[in-house]
C-alpha positions as CSV (number, residue, x, y, z in Angstrom):
1,M,-0.1,-0.1,-0.1
2,A,1.5,3.2,-0.9
3,S,2.2,5.7,1.7
4,K,0.8,9.0,2.3
5,N,2.8,11.5,0.9
6,E,4.0,9.1,-1.9
7,K,4.3,10.6,-5.3
8,L,1.9,9.2,-7.9
9,P,3.2,9.2,-11.5
10,I,0.9,11.8,-14.0
11,T,0.6,11.0,-17.7
12,K,1.8,13.6,-20.2
13,H,-0.8,15.1,-22.4
14,T,0.0,15.0,-25.8
15,K,-2.1,17.1,-28.5
16,G,-3.8,15.2,-31.8
17,V,-1.9,12.1,-31.6
18,S,-4.2,9.0,-32.0
19,E,-3.5,6.5,-29.8
20,N,-4.0,3.8,-32.7
21,K,-1.6,5.2,-35.7
22,D,-2.8,2.7,-38.6
23,E,-6.1,4.5,-37.8
24,N,-4.2,7.6,-39.4
25,E,-3.0,5.9,-42.5
26,G,-4.7,6.0,-45.7
27,G,-7.5,8.0,-47.5
28,P,-7.0,11.7,-48.9
29,P,-4.7,14.2,-47.0
30,L,-7.8,15.8,-45.5
31,I,-8.9,12.8,-44.0
32,R,-5.5,12.0,-42.8
33,F,-5.4,15.3,-41.1
34,L,-8.6,15.1,-39.4
35,R,-8.0,11.6,-37.9
36,R,-4.8,13.0,-36.3
37,Q,-6.7,15.6,-34.4
38,K,-8.7,15.7,-30.7
39,R,-12.2,15.5,-31.2
40,E,-12.8,18.5,-28.7
41,D,-10.6,20.4,-31.2
42,L,-12.7,19.1,-34.2
43,Y,-15.8,20.2,-32.2
44,A,-14.2,23.8,-31.2
45,A,-13.3,24.2,-34.9
46,W,-17.1,23.6,-35.5
47,A,-18.3,25.8,-33.2
48,W,-16.2,28.7,-34.3
49,I,-16.9,28.2,-37.8
50,L,-20.6,27.9,-37.2
51,T,-20.9,30.9,-35.1
52,Y,-19.0,32.6,-37.5
53,L,-21.1,32.6,-40.4
54,A,-24.1,33.0,-38.2
55,Y,-23.0,36.0,-36.7
56,S,-22.2,37.2,-40.2
57,C,-25.9,36.8,-41.2
58,F,-26.6,38.8,-38.0
59,H,-24.9,42.0,-40.0
60,M,-25.7,41.0,-43.4
61,D,-29.2,41.6,-42.3
62,R,-28.5,44.5,-40.3
63,R,-26.8,45.8,-43.0
64,V,-29.5,45.0,-45.5
65,L,-32.1,47.0,-43.8
66,S,-30.0,50.6,-43.9
67,S,-28.6,50.0,-47.2
68,S,-31.6,48.7,-49.3
69,L,-34.0,51.4,-47.9
70,Y,-32.0,54.0,-48.4
71,T,-31.8,53.3,-52.4
72,L,-35.7,54.2,-52.0
73,N,-34.9,57.7,-51.0
74,C,-33.8,58.8,-54.4
75,T,-35.3,62.4,-55.0
76,S,-32.0,64.0,-56.4
77,K,-31.7,61.4,-58.9
78,I,-35.5,61.9,-60.2
79,L,-34.5,66.1,-60.1
80,S,-31.5,65.3,-62.2
81,Y,-33.6,63.3,-64.6
82,L,-36.8,65.2,-64.7
83,N,-34.8,68.2,-65.7
84,H,-32.5,66.2,-68.1
85,A,-35.7,65.0,-69.8
86,G,-37.0,68.1,-70.1
87,Y,-39.6,68.0,-67.3
88,S,-40.4,71.3,-65.2
89,S,-39.2,69.4,-62.1
90,S,-39.6,72.7,-59.9
91,N,-43.6,72.5,-60.8
92,I,-43.7,68.5,-59.4
93,S,-43.6,67.5,-55.8
94,P,-41.8,64.2,-54.9
95,S,-45.1,62.5,-54.3
96,E,-46.2,63.0,-57.9
97,F,-42.8,61.8,-59.1
98,I,-44.6,58.2,-58.9
99,S,-47.6,59.1,-61.2
100,I,-45.2,59.9,-64.2
101,N,-44.7,57.1,-66.8
102,D,-41.4,56.4,-67.7
103,S,-39.7,53.4,-67.9
104,N,-36.3,54.9,-67.7
105,L,-37.6,56.7,-64.4
106,N,-38.6,53.6,-63.3
107,M,-35.5,51.8,-63.3
108,L,-33.5,54.7,-62.0
109,C,-35.2,54.5,-58.7
110,P,-37.9,52.3,-57.2
111,Q,-40.0,55.5,-56.0
112,W,-41.4,53.7,-52.8
113,K,-43.6,55.7,-50.9
114,P,-43.3,57.2,-48.4
115,F,-39.5,57.3,-48.9
116,N,-39.7,59.6,-52.0
117,E,-40.7,62.7,-50.2
118,H,-39.1,65.7,-49.1
119,N,-38.5,64.3,-45.9
120,G,-37.6,60.6,-47.1
121,S,-33.8,61.1,-45.6
122,Y,-35.2,62.0,-42.1
123,L,-37.7,59.0,-42.2
124,L,-34.8,56.7,-42.3
125,A,-32.8,58.3,-40.2
126,V,-35.2,58.1,-37.6
127,M,-35.4,54.6,-38.4
128,D,-31.7,54.1,-37.9
129,V,-31.3,55.6,-34.8
130,S,-34.9,53.8,-33.5
131,F,-33.1,50.3,-34.1
132,L,-30.2,51.0,-32.9
133,L,-31.4,52.7,-29.5
134,I,-33.7,49.4,-29.1
135,Y,-30.9,47.0,-30.1
136,G,-28.6,49.1,-27.5
137,F,-31.0,48.7,-24.8
138,G,-32.3,45.1,-26.0
139,M,-28.7,43.9,-25.4
140,I,-28.7,44.6,-22.0
141,L,-31.7,42.3,-21.3
142,S,-30.7,39.5,-23.6
143,A,-27.4,39.4,-21.7
144,Y,-29.4,38.9,-18.9
145,I,-31.7,36.7,-20.1
146,A,-28.8,34.1,-21.9
147,E,-26.9,33.6,-19.0
148,R,-30.1,32.0,-17.0
149,V,-31.4,29.9,-20.5
150,N,-30.5,27.5,-22.9
151,K,-28.1,29.3,-25.0
152,R,-29.2,26.8,-28.0
153,Y,-32.7,27.6,-27.7
154,F,-32.5,31.7,-27.2
155,L,-30.1,32.2,-30.1
156,T,-32.3,30.1,-32.2
157,F,-35.4,32.1,-31.2
158,G,-33.6,35.5,-32.0
159,M,-32.4,34.3,-35.4
160,L,-35.9,33.4,-36.1
161,A,-37.3,36.9,-34.9
162,M,-34.8,38.2,-37.0
163,I,-35.3,36.3,-40.1
164,L,-39.5,37.4,-39.5
165,S,-38.8,40.7,-39.3
166,T,-36.4,41.1,-42.5
167,A,-38.7,38.7,-44.7
168,L,-41.7,40.8,-43.5
169,T,-40.0,44.0,-44.5
170,G,-39.3,42.7,-47.8
171,M,-42.7,41.4,-47.9
172,A,-43.9,44.9,-48.3
173,Y,-42.7,45.3,-51.7
174,F,-44.7,42.4,-53.0
175,A,-47.9,43.4,-50.9
176,K,-47.3,46.9,-52.0
177,I,-47.4,48.7,-48.4
178,H,-46.5,51.7,-47.6
179,S,-46.8,52.7,-44.4
180,Y,-44.4,53.8,-42.4
181,A,-45.4,52.6,-39.3
182,Y,-45.2,49.6,-40.8
183,F,-41.6,49.6,-41.6
184,I,-40.6,51.4,-38.4
185,I,-42.5,48.4,-36.2
186,F,-40.4,45.7,-38.1
187,Q,-37.2,47.7,-38.0
188,M,-37.5,48.1,-33.9
189,L,-38.6,44.1,-33.8
190,N,-35.2,43.7,-35.8
191,G,-33.4,45.6,-33.3
192,I,-34.5,43.5,-30.4
193,A,-33.6,40.1,-32.6
194,Q,-30.2,41.4,-32.9
195,S,-29.7,42.0,-29.7
196,T,-29.8,38.1,-28.8
197,G,-26.6,37.5,-31.2
198,W,-23.7,38.6,-29.4
199,P,-23.8,37.8,-25.7
200,S,-24.8,34.4,-26.5
201,M,-21.8,33.9,-29.3
202,I,-19.7,35.4,-27.4
203,A,-20.3,33.0,-24.3
204,I,-20.1,29.7,-26.6
205,I,-16.8,31.0,-27.9
206,A,-15.5,31.6,-24.6
207,N,-16.4,28.2,-23.0
208,W,-14.4,26.2,-26.5
209,F,-11.2,28.6,-26.4
210,G,-9.2,29.5,-23.0
211,K,-7.8,32.3,-21.6
212,G,-4.3,31.3,-23.8
213,R,-5.4,32.1,-27.2
214,R,-8.8,34.0,-26.9
215,G,-6.9,37.2,-28.4
216,F,-6.1,35.6,-31.8
217,F,-9.0,33.6,-31.9
218,F,-11.9,36.5,-30.9
219,G,-9.6,38.8,-32.9
220,L,-10.2,36.5,-35.9
221,W,-13.9,35.9,-35.2
222,S,-15.0,39.3,-35.2
223,S,-14.1,40.0,-38.6
224,N,-17.6,38.1,-39.3
225,T,-19.0,41.6,-38.7
226,S,-16.9,43.4,-41.8
227,V,-17.8,40.0,-43.9
228,G,-21.7,40.6,-43.0
229,N,-21.5,44.1,-43.8
230,I,-20.2,43.3,-47.0
231,L,-22.6,41.3,-48.0
232,G,-25.0,43.4,-46.6
233,L,-23.9,45.7,-49.1
234,L,-23.5,43.4,-52.3
235,I,-26.9,41.7,-52.1
236,P,-29.0,44.9,-52.4
237,G,-26.7,45.8,-55.4
238,V,-28.3,43.0,-57.1
239,W,-32.0,43.6,-56.7
240,A,-32.6,47.2,-54.9
241,Q,-33.0,49.0,-58.1
242,G,-35.6,47.0,-59.3
243,H,-37.3,44.1,-57.3
244,W,-35.8,45.6,-53.8
245,G,-38.0,43.3,-51.8
246,W,-36.1,40.2,-52.6
247,S,-32.7,42.2,-51.3
248,F,-34.6,41.1,-47.7
249,I,-36.2,37.8,-48.7
250,I,-32.8,36.1,-49.8
251,P,-30.7,37.0,-46.8
252,A,-33.8,35.9,-44.5
253,L,-33.3,32.8,-46.3
254,I,-29.8,32.3,-45.9
255,T,-30.4,33.5,-41.9
256,G,-32.7,30.7,-41.6
257,V,-30.4,27.7,-42.8
258,F,-27.7,28.8,-40.3
259,A,-30.7,29.0,-37.6
260,I,-31.3,25.1,-38.3
261,L,-27.8,24.4,-37.9
262,I,-27.3,26.5,-34.6
263,F,-30.6,24.5,-33.2
264,F,-28.2,21.4,-33.5
265,K,-25.1,22.7,-32.2
266,P,-22.2,20.0,-31.4
267,N,-22.7,19.3,-27.7
268,E,-26.7,18.8,-28.6
269,V,-26.2,15.9,-31.2
270,G,-23.8,13.5,-28.8
271,C,-20.7,15.5,-29.1
272,P,-18.8,16.1,-25.5
273,E,-19.9,19.5,-23.8
274,P,-17.2,22.6,-24.2
275,R,-14.0,22.3,-22.1
276,Q,-15.1,25.5,-20.6
277,H,-11.7,26.6,-19.5
278,V,-9.0,24.5,-19.5
279,N,-5.5,25.6,-19.6
280,D,-4.5,26.0,-23.3
281,D,-0.9,26.0,-22.2
282,Y,-0.7,22.3,-21.6
283,E,1.3,22.9,-18.6
284,V,2.9,19.2,-17.5
285,V,2.9,18.5,-13.9
286,Q,5.0,15.5,-13.6
287,T,4.2,14.4,-9.8
288,I,1.6,15.1,-7.2
289,T,0.9,13.8,-3.7
290,K,-1.9,11.4,-3.0
291,D,-3.4,14.3,-0.8
292,D,-3.3,17.0,-3.8
293,Q,-4.8,14.2,-5.8
294,Q,-7.8,13.7,-3.3
295,E,-8.1,17.3,-2.4
296,Q,-8.3,18.4,-6.5
297,L,-11.0,15.5,-6.8
298,S,-13.0,17.0,-3.9
299,K,-13.0,20.3,-5.7
300,T,-13.9,18.8,-8.9
301,N,-17.3,16.9,-7.2
302,K,-17.8,20.1,-5.3
303,S,-18.1,22.1,-8.6
304,A,-20.1,19.6,-10.4
305,T,-22.8,19.3,-7.9
306,S,-22.8,23.0,-6.9
307,P,-23.4,24.6,-10.1
308,S,-22.5,28.6,-10.5
309,K,-25.1,30.8,-10.5
310,A,-25.7,33.8,-13.1
311,V,-24.5,37.0,-11.9
312,T,-26.9,40.3,-11.9
313,I,-26.2,43.5,-13.8
314,T,-25.2,45.1,-10.9
315,D,-22.8,42.4,-9.9
316,A,-21.2,42.7,-13.7
317,L,-20.9,46.4,-13.4
318,K,-18.8,45.7,-10.1
319,I,-16.3,43.7,-11.8
320,E,-13.4,45.9,-11.9
321,G,-12.8,47.4,-15.6
322,V,-16.1,46.6,-16.6
323,V,-17.4,50.4,-16.4
324,S,-14.0,51.9,-17.8
325,F,-14.0,49.6,-21.0
326,A,-17.8,50.1,-21.3
327,L,-17.6,54.0,-21.1
328,A,-14.3,53.6,-23.7
329,V,-16.3,51.8,-26.0
330,F,-19.0,54.2,-26.3
331,F,-17.0,56.8,-27.6
332,D,-14.6,54.6,-29.9
333,K,-18.1,53.2,-31.5
334,F,-19.5,56.8,-31.7
335,T,-16.7,57.5,-34.2
336,S,-16.8,53.6,-35.6
337,Y,-20.3,54.0,-36.7
338,T,-19.9,57.6,-38.0
339,F,-17.3,56.3,-40.6
340,L,-19.3,53.3,-41.3
341,F,-22.7,55.4,-42.2
342,W,-20.9,58.6,-43.5
343,L,-17.7,57.5,-44.7
344,P,-18.8,56.6,-48.6
345,F,-20.9,60.1,-48.6
346,Y,-17.5,62.1,-47.4
347,L,-15.6,60.2,-50.3
348,D,-18.4,61.6,-52.6
349,S,-18.3,65.1,-51.6
350,I,-14.6,65.5,-51.7
351,L,-11.9,65.2,-54.6
352,I,-9.0,62.9,-54.5
353,G,-6.0,63.6,-56.6
354,G,-8.5,65.9,-58.4
355,V,-10.9,63.1,-59.2
356,R,-14.3,62.9,-57.8
357,Y,-14.8,59.0,-56.8
358,N,-18.8,58.7,-56.4
359,G,-21.3,56.4,-56.0
360,K,-20.6,52.7,-56.3
361,I,-16.6,53.3,-56.5
362,A,-16.9,55.2,-53.2
363,A,-18.6,52.5,-51.4
364,F,-16.3,50.2,-52.6
365,I,-13.1,52.0,-51.4
366,S,-15.1,52.7,-48.1
367,I,-14.7,48.9,-47.4
368,F,-11.0,49.3,-46.8
369,F,-12.0,50.9,-43.4
370,D,-13.2,47.4,-42.6
371,I,-10.2,45.8,-43.9
372,G,-8.0,47.7,-41.1
373,G,-10.4,46.8,-38.5
374,I,-10.1,43.0,-39.3
375,I,-6.0,43.7,-39.2
376,G,-6.3,45.6,-36.1
377,V,-8.2,43.2,-34.3
378,I,-6.2,40.5,-35.1
379,V,-3.2,42.0,-34.3
380,A,-4.6,43.3,-30.9
381,G,-5.6,39.8,-30.2
382,I,-2.4,38.2,-30.8
383,I,-0.6,40.7,-28.6
384,F,-3.1,40.4,-25.8
385,D,-2.6,36.7,-25.9
386,K,1.0,37.3,-25.2
387,T,0.9,40.2,-22.8
388,N,-2.8,39.9,-21.3
389,K,-2.6,43.8,-20.9
390,K,-6.0,45.0,-22.5
391,A,-6.1,48.3,-21.2
392,I,-2.5,49.4,-22.4
393,I,-3.2,48.0,-25.8
394,S,-6.5,49.7,-26.2
395,M,-5.3,53.2,-24.9
396,T,-2.2,52.9,-27.6
397,L,-4.3,52.2,-30.2
398,Y,-7.0,55.0,-29.5
399,A,-4.2,57.5,-29.2
400,I,-3.0,56.3,-32.4
401,S,-6.2,57.0,-33.9
402,I,-6.2,60.8,-33.2
403,P,-3.3,62.2,-35.3
404,T,-4.4,59.2,-37.9
405,L,-7.8,60.9,-38.2
406,Y,-6.5,64.1,-38.6
407,L,-4.0,63.0,-41.3
408,Y,-6.7,61.2,-43.0
409,H,-8.8,64.6,-43.4
410,F,-6.0,66.7,-44.2
411,Y,-3.9,64.8,-46.3
412,G,-6.2,61.6,-47.6
413,R,-7.1,63.7,-50.8
414,I,-3.2,63.8,-52.0
415,N,-4.2,60.9,-53.9
416,L,-6.5,57.4,-53.7
417,A,-3.2,55.7,-52.6
418,S,-2.6,57.9,-49.7
419,N,-6.3,57.6,-48.5
420,I,-6.6,54.0,-48.7
421,V,-3.8,53.7,-46.8
422,L,-4.5,56.3,-44.0
423,M,-8.3,54.6,-44.2
424,I,-6.7,51.0,-43.4
425,I,-5.0,52.7,-40.3
426,S,-7.7,54.4,-38.9
427,G,-9.7,51.2,-39.3
428,I,-7.0,49.4,-37.2
429,A,-6.3,52.1,-34.8
430,I,-10.5,52.7,-34.3
431,N,-11.9,49.1,-35.0
432,G,-9.4,46.9,-33.7
433,P,-9.6,48.2,-29.9
434,L,-13.3,48.1,-30.7
435,M,-14.0,44.7,-31.6
436,L,-11.1,43.2,-29.1
437,T,-13.1,44.9,-26.2
438,V,-16.5,43.6,-26.8
439,G,-14.9,40.3,-27.5
440,A,-11.9,38.8,-26.1
441,V,-12.0,41.4,-23.3
442,A,-15.4,40.8,-22.5
443,A,-15.0,37.3,-22.3
444,E,-11.8,38.1,-19.9
445,L,-13.5,40.7,-17.9
446,G,-16.6,37.7,-17.6
447,N,-14.1,35.5,-15.8
448,S,-12.7,37.8,-13.3
449,P,-11.4,36.4,-10.1
450,T,-13.3,38.4,-8.4
451,L,-16.4,36.2,-9.3
452,K,-15.0,33.4,-7.3
453,N,-14.7,31.2,-10.6
454,N,-18.4,31.8,-11.4
455,E,-18.3,30.7,-15.0
456,K,-21.8,32.5,-16.0
457,A,-21.0,36.3,-16.6
458,T,-19.4,36.2,-20.0
459,A,-22.6,37.1,-21.7
460,T,-23.7,39.5,-19.2
461,V,-20.5,41.7,-19.5
462,S,-20.1,41.3,-23.5
463,G,-24.0,42.6,-23.3
464,I,-22.8,45.5,-21.1
465,L,-19.9,46.6,-23.3
466,D,-21.8,46.2,-26.9
467,A,-25.0,47.6,-25.4
468,T,-23.0,51.1,-24.2
469,A,-21.3,51.1,-27.3
470,S,-24.3,50.5,-29.4
471,I,-25.9,53.9,-27.7
472,G,-22.5,55.6,-28.9
473,S,-23.2,54.0,-32.6
474,A,-26.9,56.0,-32.4
475,L,-25.4,59.1,-31.2
476,G,-22.4,59.6,-33.7
477,P,-23.9,59.4,-37.0
478,L,-27.0,61.6,-35.6
479,L,-24.8,64.4,-34.3
480,T,-23.0,64.0,-37.7
481,G,-26.0,64.9,-39.4
482,V,-26.2,68.1,-37.3
483,I,-22.8,69.3,-37.5
484,L,-22.2,68.6,-41.4
485,P,-23.8,71.9,-42.3
486,T,-20.9,73.5,-40.5
487,G,-18.4,71.6,-42.6
488,W,-16.1,68.4,-42.8
489,N,-13.5,69.9,-40.5
490,N,-16.0,70.2,-37.4
491,V,-16.9,66.6,-38.0
492,F,-13.4,65.5,-38.0
493,Y,-12.8,67.4,-34.7
494,M,-15.8,65.7,-33.1
495,L,-14.4,62.3,-33.9
496,M,-11.0,63.0,-32.6
497,G,-12.4,64.5,-29.4
498,S,-14.1,61.2,-29.2
499,Q,-10.9,59.3,-29.3
500,I,-9.6,61.7,-27.0
501,I,-11.8,60.8,-24.6
502,S,-11.5,57.1,-25.0
503,T,-7.8,57.3,-24.5
504,L,-8.4,59.5,-21.4
505,I,-10.5,57.0,-19.5
506,L,-8.4,54.1,-20.0
507,I,-5.1,55.9,-18.4
508,Y,-5.9,54.5,-14.8
509,P,-6.3,51.0,-16.1
510,S,-3.3,51.4,-18.1
511,V,-1.5,52.9,-15.1
512,K,-2.5,49.9,-13.0
513,E,-1.0,47.1,-15.6
514,I,2.1,48.7,-15.9
515,R,2.3,48.8,-12.1
516,I,1.6,45.2,-12.0
517,M,4.3,44.7,-14.4
518,R,6.8,46.2,-12.3
519,N,5.8,44.5,-9.2
520,K,6.4,41.2,-11.0
521,A,9.5,42.3,-12.7
522,S,11.0,43.1,-9.0
523,N,9.5,40.2,-7.4
524,G,11.3,38.2,-10.1
525,K,14.8,40.1,-9.4
526,T,14.3,39.4,-5.6
527,Y,13.7,35.8,-6.0
528,T,16.9,35.7,-8.3
529,L,19.2,37.5,-5.9
530,M,17.8,35.4,-3.2
531,K,19.0,31.8,-5.5
532,M,22.3,33.6,-5.5
533,E,23.1,34.0,-2.0
534,E,21.9,30.3,-1.3
């Protein structure tokens, strides 16, 4: 019989090696590669890919609602056409345009009431703001619910509601519906449905990918927002000028496919549960005592029989760093969404190297801002994995964005190359920390030691951060519309001021991280000196 403190051997874990090598031989290269992988890694990859594509659908549907409806407000196009065709447009009100029987004019603009009136732009702006506000406040409620119910059911319900609101908006074309109340009701319903996506998916991804590599995988995963935005611009481009109702029906059908796949996510069809927060560093402990083994077994049994309870929103706000990062992303998304909505119009209104790039060309050029955001969040995520200094990384990028915005506005007009380069750098510095914060940082804060190992705060924290950011995203484009008549200079000064505030907010958390780094360094030196003296 072994003594009390007898050392027990621990088997060293290896990744991706099958016990039976014969099983890995034969077949196509892809099949051999998959056979060599651990089942958990394959399930994690499936969860990552599925949620990536599913959340791309969220942003695709969101973008379709704004980009398609704006094609319905084309009063300026009609006025230009009427003047060119010899009509006396000064004697014709926009509400009478639809009565003009001209096939060329009908192809130029769908002329859909009530958006072809003089106040059509205002009606669409109200719809956008109402969506973003409902989305922001709905995010907090969705985060609260997501921690307390089965995420599979909750996410599927949200996607079905999103499909319903998107499809019924498109049905207005086929049913000849011109009621503004109809459009705004389903826009608000879509805002509520959209708010279910982010908290649920962040919690799912956080469970599959542990602390050591969250930054990279969250950064790469967050690029789905840009993919969705691009799809939401391309699909309306196919149908919006004619049968614009299909611009809503097709995305709704695509989203329906992924709603079915989400309902049957891996651990609901016989796969093991997510590995939750397994140490990704694969640290190998060669020996432990028998007492240690029994103590660890006791802790495991206790955690299994006493599941952690979901935290309240008040408890989540008390987590160190949540309020600071929430305020920082409020002002950062204020800037980000101003770029998202106004950048194509800005490019259309200026000369770049003496050339005016308008229409579809301006919209295409603006995609480079999204590309910069993808680069920024991946690079920031990798640095976050290596250093775990979330405040320093975000504050540094915020600080870089301030002079970058100035350079972009005043020197981005020299030529197209300089405009694109500065636009990409702006995307890196603005969208990089934004997506890192609402993704990897939210998961990190959601598993704060202050929660005493409570693992049910990720959705709540991510919901708080994204909800606060979404309120900023509603105010940014709105204030830009108010300030724009005074000139683009004042708009960019406003955006630079917003980034300055984000930088100032994170100074204190960054100083704390620097102090922790110094303390660790000094403790390491003390330990080294003690060893040398021995």
